[in-house]
ZAMARGU-4260 file (C-alpha; in steps of 0.2 Angstrom, whole numbers, plus 5000, padded with zeros to 4 digits):
<rodrens>
0) 5655/5798/4598 | 5665/5814/4600 | 5677/5814/4615 | 5679/5830/4626 | 5696/5838/4628
5) 5697/5831/4646 | 5693/5813/4640 | 5706/5813/4627 | 5719/5820/4639 | 5715/5806/4651
10) 5716/5793/4638 | 5733/5799/4632 | 5740/5799/4650 | 5734/5781/4653 | 5740/5776/4635
15) 5723/5770/4631 | 5716/5768/4613 | 5699/5765/4606 | 5694/5749/4597 | 5678/5741/4592
20) 5674/5723/4597 | 5659/5715/4588 | 5652/5733/4586 | 5655/5739/4603 | 5667/5753/4606
25) 5679/5750/4620 | 5695/5757/4627 | 5710/5746/4630 | 5728/5748/4635 | 5740/5752/4620
30) 5751/5737/4616 | 5740/5723/4622 | 5735/5709/4609 | 5718/5707/4602 | 5716/5692/4613
35) 5720/5701/4629 | 5709/5715/4624 | 5695/5703/4621 | 5698/5694/4638 | 5698/5711/4647
40) 5680/5714/4640 | 5674/5696/4644 | 5674/5690/4626 | 5680/5672/4625 | 5692/5668/4611
45) 5696/5649/4610 | 5715/5645/4610 | 5727/5630/4610 | 5745/5636/4608 | 5742/5651/4619
50) 5746/5648/4638 | 5747/5660/4653 | 5765/5665/4656 | 5772/5660/4640 | 5777/5670/4625
55) 5763/5670/4611 | 5766/5660/4596 | 5751/5660/4585 | 5754/5643/4578 | 5737/5634/4581
60) 5726/5647/4572 | 5711/5643/4583 | 5711/5661/4590 | 5707/5669/4573 | 5697/5685/4572
65) 5692/5696/4557 | 5699/5713/4557 | 5691/5726/4545 | 5702/5731/4531 | 5713/5715/4532
70) 5710/5702/4518 | 5715/5688/4530 | 5710/5682/4547 | 5722/5686/4561 | 5729/5676/4575
75) 5722/5687/4590 | 5736/5681/4602 | 5750/5689/4591 | 5741/5704/4584 | 5742/5720/4594
80) 5728/5732/4595 | 5729/5749/4586 | 5718/5764/4587 | 5701/5762/4578 | 5703/5744/4575
85) 5687/5735/4571 | 5687/5717/4576 | 5674/5703/4573 | 5676/5688/4584 | 5661/5677/4579
90) 5658/5680/4561 | 5654/5665/4550 | 5671/5667/4542 | 5679/5666/4559 | 5669/5651/4565
95) 5672/5641/4549 | 5690/5644/4549 | 5692/5639/4567 | 5682/5623/4564 | 5692/5619/4549
100) 5708/5621/4559 | 5701/5610/4572 | 5697/5597/4560 | 5715/5598/4552 | 5722/5595/4570
105) 5710/5580/4573 | 5714/5572/4556 | 5731/5568/4563 | 5726/5564/4580 | 5720/5547/4588
110) 5701/5547/4590 | 5701/5536/4606 | 5697/5549/4619 | 5690/5536/4631 | 5707/5528/4632
115) 5717/5544/4635 | 5724/5550/4652 | 5716/5567/4648 | 5699/5561/4644 | 5687/5574/4652
120) 5701/5587/4654 | 5708/5589/4636 | 5707/5606/4628 | 5706/5598/4610 | 5692/5587/4615
125) 5683/5602/4623 | 5685/5613/4608 | 5679/5599/4596 | 5663/5598/4607 | 5661/5617/4607
130) 5662/5618/4588 | 5651/5603/4585 | 5665/5593/4576 | 5657/5576/4573 | 5666/5572/4557
135) 5683/5574/4550 | 5683/5580/4531 | 5701/5579/4529 | 5708/5562/4525 | 5726/5557/4522
140) 5742/5550/4530 | 5744/5550/4548 | 5760/5550/4558 | 5763/5536/4570 | 5775/5536/4584
145) 5780/5524/4598 | 5776/5530/4616 | 5792/5535/4625 | 5792/5527/4642 | 5810/5530/4645
150) 5808/5543/4659 | 5804/5538/4677 | 5792/5553/4678 | 5785/5559/4661 | 5777/5549/4647
155) 5778/5555/4629 | 5764/5550/4617 | 5769/5560/4601 | 5753/5553/4592 | 5743/5564/4603
160) 5754/5580/4601 | 5746/5594/4591 | 5763/5604/4590 | 5756/5619/4599 | 5773/5621/4607
165) 5767/5625/4624 | 5779/5611/4632 | 5794/5618/4622 | 5791/5636/4628 | 5788/5630/4646
170) 5804/5620/4646 | 5813/5635/4638 | 5806/5650/4646 | 5799/5645/4663 | 5812/5631/4667
175) 5827/5636/4655 | 5831/5617/4654 | 5828/5616/4635 | 5826/5597/4636 | 5814/5597/4621
180) 5812/5607/4604 | 5804/5605/4587 | 5813/5593/4575 | 5811/5592/4556 | 5799/5603/4546
185) 5782/5603/4538 | 5772/5586/4539 | 5788/5578/4547 | 5789/5590/4561 | 5788/5583/4579
190) 5794/5588/4596 | 5809/5578/4603 | 5824/5579/4615 | 5841/5583/4608 | 5848/5572/4595
195) 5831/5562/4595 | 5836/5554/4612 | 5823/5546/4623 | 5817/5558/4636 | 5825/5548/4650
200) 5842/5551/4642 | 5840/5569/4641 | 5843/5584/4653 | 5825/5583/4657 | 5823/5587/4676
205) 5806/5578/4678 | 5797/5593/4685 | 5782/5589/4674 | 5778/5608/4670 | 5776/5602/4652
210) 5762/5591/4657 | 5753/5605/4665 | 5755/5615/4649 | 5750/5602/4637 | 5732/5604/4631
215) 5731/5585/4626 | 5737/5568/4632 | 5754/5570/4623 | 5762/5572/4640 | 5757/5563/4656
220) 5765/5556/4672 | 5772/5538/4672 | 5758/5530/4682 | 5761/5520/4698 | 5743/5516/4700
225) 5743/5498/4696 | 5758/5494/4707 | 5750/5503/4721 | 5734/5493/4719 | 5744/5477/4718
230) 5753/5482/4735 | 5736/5486/4744 | 5728/5469/4738 | 5744/5459/4743 | 5740/5452/4761
235) 5759/5449/4763 | 5763/5468/4762 | 5761/5481/4775 | 5757/5497/4765 | 5760/5514/4772
240) 5755/5530/4764 | 5762/5548/4766 | 5754/5563/4760 | 5764/5579/4755 | 5759/5596/4762
245) 5752/5603/4746 | 5740/5589/4743 | 5728/5594/4757 | 5724/5610/4748 | 5722/5603/4730
250) 5715/5585/4731 | 5698/5592/4732 | 5699/5600/4715 | 5696/5584/4705 | 5680/5582/4715
255) 5673/5599/4712 | 5679/5608/4727 | 5686/5626/4724 | 5705/5627/4723 | 5713/5631/4740
260) 5699/5621/4749 | 5708/5613/4765 | 5703/5595/4764 | 5715/5587/4777 | 5703/5576/4787
265) 5692/5571/4772 | 5708/5566/4762 | 5714/5555/4777 | 5697/5547/4778 | 5696/5544/4759
270) 5714/5537/4757 | 5710/5525/4772 | 5696/5518/4763 | 5707/5514/4749 | 5715/5500/4760
275) 5731/5507/4766 | 5737/5500/4782 | 5743/5517/4789 | 5740/5535/4784 | 5754/5546/4789
280) 5759/5564/4784 | 5775/5569/4775 | 5773/5585/4786 | 5781/5574/4800 | 5797/5572/4790
285) 5796/5590/4784 | 5798/5595/4802 | 5812/5582/4803 | 5820/5590/4788 | 5821/5607/4796
290) 5830/5600/4811 | 5843/5591/4801 | 5845/5606/4788 | 5844/5619/4802 | 5858/5610/4812
295) 5868/5609/4796 | 5866/5627/4793 | 5871/5631/4811 | 5886/5620/4809 | 5892/5628/4793
300) 5890/5645/4800 | 5900/5641/4817 | 5913/5630/4808 | 5916/5641/4793 | 5908/5628/4781
305) 5903/5631/4763 | 5890/5645/4761 | 5877/5649/4755 | 5868/5633/4760 | 5855/5629/4747
310) 5839/5618/4751 | 5837/5601/4744 | 5819/5597/4745 | 5815/5599/4727 | 5821/5584/4716
315) 5818/5593/4700 | 5830/5607/4706 | 5842/5594/4712 | 5843/5586/4695 | 5844/5603/4687
320) 5859/5607/4698 | 5868/5591/4694 | 5866/5595/4675 | 5869/5614/4675 | 5878/5619/4691
325) 5888/5604/4697 | 5901/5617/4703 | 5889/5622/4717 | 5886/5605/4723 | 5895/5607/4739
330) 5883/5622/4743 | 5868/5611/4742 | 5862/5603/4759 | 5865/5585/4760 | 5848/5582/4768
335) 5836/5571/4759 | 5819/5578/4754 | 5805/5575/4767 | 5798/5561/4755 | 5814/5551/4757
340) 5817/5555/4775 | 5800/5548/4778 | 5803/5532/4769 | 5820/5529/4778 | 5812/5532/4795
345) 5797/5521/4791 | 5807/5506/4785 | 5818/5507/4800 | 5812/5515/4816 | 5793/5512/4813
350) 5796/5494/4805 | 5806/5490/4821 | 5792/5496/4832 | 5779/5485/4823 | 5792/5470/4821
355) 5790/5471/4802 | 5803/5466/4790 | 5807/5482/4779 | 5806/5470/4764 | 5787/5467/4768
360) 5783/5486/4770 | 5778/5496/4755 | 5779/5515/4757 | 5768/5525/4745 | 5769/5544/4743
365) 5756/5556/4736 | 5765/5571/4730 | 5761/5586/4719 | 5777/5582/4710 | 5782/5571/4695
370) 5800/5572/4699 | 5797/5563/4716 | 5795/5547/4705 | 5813/5549/4699 | 5819/5553/4716
375) 5812/5538/4724 | 5821/5527/4711 | 5838/5535/4714 | 5851/5521/4719 | 5857/5531/4734
380) 5839/5532/4741 | 5840/5515/4750 | 5847/5519/4767 | 5834/5506/4775 | 5842/5492/4766
385) 5829/5492/4752 | 5821/5506/4742 | 5815/5518/4755 | 5800/5525/4745 | 5793/5512/4733
390) 5780/5521/4723 | 5775/5540/4721 | 5758/5545/4715 | 5753/5562/4709 | 5738/5571/4715
395) 5730/5567/4699 | 5733/5548/4701 | 5727/5548/4719 | 5711/5556/4713 | 5709/5543/4700
400) 5711/5529/4712 | 5698/5537/4724 | 5686/5538/4709 | 5690/5520/4703 | 5685/5514/4721
405) 5669/5525/4720 | 5675/5536/4734 | 5668/5554/4734 | 5680/5565/4744 | 5667/5578/4747
410) 5656/5565/4756 | 5670/5559/4768 | 5670/5563/4787 | 5685/5571/4794 | 5698/5559/4801
415) 5715/5560/4809 | 5732/5554/4803 | 5739/5539/4812 | 5753/5541/4825 | 5767/5544/4827
420) 5772/5548/4809 | 5756/5559/4807 | 5761/5572/4820 | 5767/5589/4812 | 5768/5607/4815
425) 5763/5623/4805 | 5781/5625/4799 | 5779/5609/4790 | 5763/5614/4781 | 5771/5630/4773
430) 5784/5618/4764 | 5770/5618/4751 | 5772/5636/4746 | 5787/5645/4739 | 5797/5653/4754
435) 5789/5640/4766 | 5805/5630/4768 | 5815/5646/4772 | 5802/5652/4784 | 5801/5635/4793
440) 5820/5635/4794 | 5821/5653/4801 | 5808/5649/4815 | 5819/5635/4821 | 5836/5641/4818
445) 5833/5657/4827 | 5828/5648/4843 | 5841/5635/4842 | 5855/5648/4840 | 5849/5661/4852
450) 5840/5650/4865 | 5826/5663/4865 | 5808/5662/4860 | 5804/5669/4843 | 5789/5681/4846
455) 5784/5684/4828 | 5783/5668/4818 | 5778/5675/4801 | 5792/5680/4790 | 5783/5690/4777
460) 5798/5695/4766 | 5800/5677/4760 | 5782/5675/4756 | 5773/5679/4740 | 5774/5674/4721
465) 5788/5685/4716 | 5801/5675/4706 | 5816/5680/4717 | 5814/5686/4735 | 5828/5693/4746
470) 5828/5697/4765 | 5840/5700/4779 | 5836/5692/4796 | 5845/5696/4812 | 5849/5680/4821
475) 5859/5682/4838 | 5867/5698/4832 | 5871/5691/4815 | 5863/5697/4799 | 5858/5682/4789
480) 5855/5686/4771 | 5843/5674/4762 | 5835/5672/4745 | 5820/5662/4739 | 5818/5657/4720
485) 5804/5647/4712 | 5804/5640/4694 | 5821/5636/4687 | 5823/5652/4677 | 5823/5661/4693
490) 5834/5648/4701 | 5846/5651/4687 | 5847/5669/4690 | 5851/5667/4708 | 5864/5654/4705
495) 5872/5665/4692 | 5874/5678/4705 | 5882/5666/4717 | 5894/5660/4704 | 5899/5677/4699
500) 5900/5684/4717 | 5888/5697/4712 | 5877/5692/4727 | 5882/5686/4744 | 5869/5675/4754
505) 5870/5663/4769 | 5854/5653/4764 | 5845/5650/4748 | 5828/5641/4745 | 5825/5634/4728
510) 5809/5626/4722 | 5808/5619/4704 | 5790/5623/4701 | 5781/5640/4700 | 5774/5644/4716
515) 5783/5630/4725 | 5775/5612/4727 | 5757/5619/4726 | 5761/5622/4708 | 5770/5605/4705
520) 5769/5595/4689 | 5758/5582/4697 | 5744/5594/4703 | 5726/5595/4696 | 5724/5603/4679
525) 5722/5618/4677 | 5736/5624/4688 | 5737/5642/4684 | 5742/5658/4693 | 5724/5660/4701
530) 5724/5642/4707 | 5742/5643/4714 | 5738/5659/4724 | 5722/5651/4732 | 5732/5635/4737
535) 5746/5646/4744 | 5733/5656/4754 | 5726/5639/4761 | 5743/5633/4766 | 5746/5648/4777
540) 5729/5645/4784 | 5734/5627/4789 | 5749/5634/4797 | 5739/5647/4807 | 5727/5634/4813
545) 5739/5622/4821 | 5744/5623/4840 | 5762/5620/4836 | 5771/5630/4823 | 5789/5627/4825
550) 5797/5611/4819 | 5809/5608/4834 | 5793/5607/4845 | 5786/5592/4836 | 5785/5579/4850
555) 5785/5564/4838 | 5801/5571/4831 | 5809/5574/4848 | 5804/5556/4852 | 5812/5549/4836
560) 5829/5557/4841 | 5828/5551/4859 | 5823/5533/4855 | 5832/5530/4838 | 5842/5544/4829
565) 5852/5552/4843 | 5859/5569/4839 | 5853/5579/4824 | 5867/5578/4811 | 5874/5563/4821
570) 5881/5547/4813 | 5864/5538/4812 | 5855/5553/4806 | 5868/5555/4792 | 5867/5537/4787
575) 5848/5538/4786 | 5843/5556/4782 | 5857/5563/4771 | 5863/5559/4754 | 5875/5564/4740
580) 5874/5571/4722 | 5882/5567/4706 | 5888/5578/4691 | 5878/5574/4675 | 5881/5577/4657
585) 5874/5593/4650 | 5869/5589/4632
</rodrens>
């Protein structure tokens, strides 16, 4: 069809070009890939190595398309569109090539899907079903590997790896840790930490973002499910559960609820039916964290202490700092994370209230984070005289336990957390989103410093999904410069600015995972940008709905200080609620 002069000028201004998708003429932005052009037009192209937010690679050859005038099929994820390009996405040649490539992947893959952690959520399994693969025509040698269980957080099963490289690119591009990469060549290729070390001896920070990126069961969390079942069924043990802020907006997803559904009451009821003796809320200790961290910040400002103060709630970020930025260790808050504060309080203050020996109390956490498994096993996390938190379950593990017991979360009534460690504020709820710890801290620090009531509680400049956010907040005549970073690539950028003196801040929040805890490595799959945004929106809805929205107004936290801890940052609080860090090798 001929274009008018006006249409051509408009197309040129917008840098649009004309292509033909399966015979249909469409206009798409110049520079996009064929895959992106198809997605814009609602045409589904199967992929395996392609992943949102990562550089395209074109290695799996599942996204092949036929382009008129080219003798070979092209990988659509790495092929840019050009003016007049004619593309066929479902020709017989394309379908047969995709199916053959799938069979080649399956020929070197275990065919025991029912035994795999990703059964039912495996992309390779889904594609095999979609393309009707019922027989493997390629017979030959298969590579075998031992499962790597050396990490406290992430399990590697290399036999299930399809070499798509999504984990490698996630670790390199999103987290800049580079703990894993390709080794060897050709049929001997596999993915490994440096020097062939076990993952547990590498610079891996246990964030689990590689698990979210993996399309198969090659990477998964180290499961604590069996240990938790054993504890629940042991009549000699008093088993306490704590649930992280981000869980209430994601636990419904494995049960068919939309991402961002607030399921707090149903979650409590469901977990109570698993057999836990008490259901408490990590939000309680998030409020406690703000009191300790806010007081620490105030003391550093007044006494000329080391600034900027950097938050310490994310164990993936802490291990990253220990490997790559040990020179900034003194800038990091000595406060334990809310998970660990809760365990220390539960096995001392609460155990004393009940007259229970801490050795007979088991503290279980449900976290959106795989690094929490590593954190609770750190030697220094035993202020109660024993391991403060015994087991940490991911959101996925918790959902599996509910399903094993035949509990459908959707059908549960709404029930309340137990007292007193189940009382919390809206400030604690926003911990689950990037910027949330900063916002919660600012709400309390302002009032604690000025003695005045903060009229506007919403600090919008620190909210949002931008990788690095900066803001200046006036507190009692002082301009407090703050920064927020999520994902370790953005954290690295901010920390390099601090190292070089390029940027001057008073307070920095860092979360290891994209979007903060709502995008943690233990969250339901898929965890993509769309789902992260819906979970973040829900987190702020929780905050708005609560009668108390400032951590220092939590009555249970006030009572804890009055009855047990004494003053914030006091001797007893330091013993139970604060920690130290160690420089680690960077290999």
